[in-house]
C-alpha positions in Angstrom: -27.9 26.6 57.6 -26.8 25.6 54.1 -25.7 27.8 51.2 -27.4 27.2 47.9 -25.8 28.2 44.6 -28.0 29.6 41.9 -27.0 26.6 39.7 -29.5 23.8 39.3 -27.8 20.4 39.3 -30.2 19.1 36.7 -29.3 21.8 34.2 -25.6 21.2 34.6 -26.1 17.5 33.7 -27.8 18.5 30.5 -24.9 20.8 29.6 -22.4 18.0 30.2 -24.3 15.7 28.0 -24.3 18.2 25.1 -20.5 18.8 25.5 -19.9 15.1 25.6 -21.9 14.6 22.4 -19.9 17.3 20.6 -16.5 16.0 21.7 -17.5 12.4 21.0 -18.2 13.2 17.4 -14.9 14.9 17.0 -13.0 12.0 18.7 -14.8 9.5 16.4 -13.6 11.4 13.3 -10.0 11.5 14.7 -10.1 7.8 15.5 -11.4 6.8 12.1 -8.8 9.0 10.4 -5.9 7.4 12.4 -7.3 3.9 11.6 -7.6 4.6 7.9 -4.1 6.2 7.8 -2.7 3.1 9.5 -4.5 0.8 7.0 -3.0 2.9 4.1 0.5 2.5 5.5 0.0 -1.2 6.0 -1.1 -1.7 2.4 1.8 0.5 1.1 4.3 -1.5 3.2 2.8 -4.8 1.9 3.2 -3.6 -1.7 6.8 -2.4 -1.1 7.8 -5.8 0.4 6.1 -7.7 -2.5 7.9 -5.6 -5.1 11.2 -6.2 -3.3 10.6 -9.9 -3.1 9.9 -10.0 -6.9 13.0 -8.1 -7.7 15.0 -10.5 -5.5 13.5 -13.4 -7.3 14.4 -12.0 -10.7 17.9 -11.1 -9.6 18.6 -14.8 -9.1 18.1 -15.7 -12.7 20.0 -15.0 -15.9 18.1 -12.8 -18.3 19.7 -13.8 -21.5 20.5 -17.5 -20.9 21.8 -18.9 -24.2 20.8 -22.5 -23.1 17.2 -21.7 -22.4 15.9 -18.3 -23.6 12.3 -18.9 -22.7 13.1 -19.7 -19.1 13.3 -16.0 -18.2 9.8 -15.4 -19.4 8.5 -18.0 -16.9 10.6 -16.3 -14.2 8.9 -13.0 -15.1 5.5 -14.5 -14.7 6.5 -16.0 -11.3 7.7 -12.5 -10.3 4.3 -11.0 -11.2 2.5 -13.7 -9.2 4.9 -13.0 -6.3 3.9 -9.3 -6.3 0.2 -9.9 -6.6 -0.4 -13.1 -4.6 2.8 -13.5 -2.5 3.6 -16.9 -4.1 5.0 -18.2 -7.4 1.9 -20.1 -8.4 -0.7 -17.3 -8.5 -2.8 -19.1 -6.0 -5.0 -17.7 -3.2 -6.2 -14.2 -2.6 -4.3 -11.1 -3.7 -2.1 -9.5 -1.0 -3.9 -6.2 -1.4 -7.4 -5.8 -2.8 -7.4 -4.2 -6.2 -4.2 -5.6 -7.4 -4.4 -8.3 -10.2 -2.2 -9.9 -12.8 -4.5 -8.7 -15.6 -3.8 -5.0 -15.5 -0.6 -3.2 -16.4 -0.1 -2.0 -12.9 3.0 -4.3 -12.3 5.9 -3.9 -14.7 9.2 -5.5 -15.0 12.1 -3.8 -16.8 15.7 -4.9 -17.5 18.2 -2.1 -17.3 21.5 -3.0 -18.9 24.4 -0.8 -17.7 27.8 -0.5 -19.3 30.2 0.8 -16.8 32.7 1.7 -19.5 35.3 -0.8 -18.3 34.9 -4.3 -17.0 31.9 -6.5 -17.3 28.4 -5.0 -18.1 25.9 -4.9 -15.2 22.3 -6.1 -15.6 19.7 -4.5 -13.3 16.1 -5.5 -13.0 13.4 -3.1 -11.9 9.9 -4.1 -10.6 7.4 -1.4 -10.4 3.8 -1.0 -9.2 2.4 2.2 -10.6 -1.0 3.8 -10.2 -2.3 1.7 -7.3 -5.3 3.3 -5.7 -6.1 2.9 -2.0 -9.8 3.1 -1.2 -11.0 4.3 2.1 -13.5 2.0 4.0 -15.0 5.0 5.7 -13.4 8.3 4.9 -13.2 10.8 7.8 -13.5 13.5 5.1 -17.2 12.6 4.7 -17.9 14.1 8.1 -16.0 17.3 7.2 -17.8 18.2 4.0 -16.5 15.8 1.4 -13.2 15.1 -0.3 -11.6 12.3 -2.2 -12.6 8.7 -1.4 -9.3 7.3 -2.5 -5.6 8.0 -2.7 -3.3 7.0 -5.6 0.1 5.8 -4.3 3.2 7.0 -6.1 5.3 4.4 -8.0 6.6 1.7 -5.7 9.7 0.1 -7.2 12.7 -2.0 -6.4 15.9 -2.4 -8.4 18.4 -5.2 -8.0 21.4 -6.5 -9.8 21.3 -9.7 -11.9 24.1 -12.2 -12.4 
């Protein structure tokens, strides 16, 4: 003699399929969110390293060289190429999509400092401002909308010049 429960095996399988469909949609949104967040961090890190490299490149040159005053302008152009393309010649693809040498997103500023006593100190600051990260597929679309992009804060590096 066998005991039979009042639950039909076929109806339980249908309930499991519905639960799986609901959880799968939620898990997909979470996975896409994590992937987009990781991509945003990767792009921010790439920009931060490029700014640091450009500031280091500028820190190795003399800003007011009396022998060749126009040489520093060429070094500034190389630094902008270093931020955007990762090389001094402005060749190849941009390190991050949306960053070009044409816009005013990359700025270079010399900051003279007078310590009061001793020799003056020259600092150089390279800044990327207003860079917008665009989502490939925003998880917010599934949750009723939201922004399709994030504008990063200013990314800057300051180094001392000779």
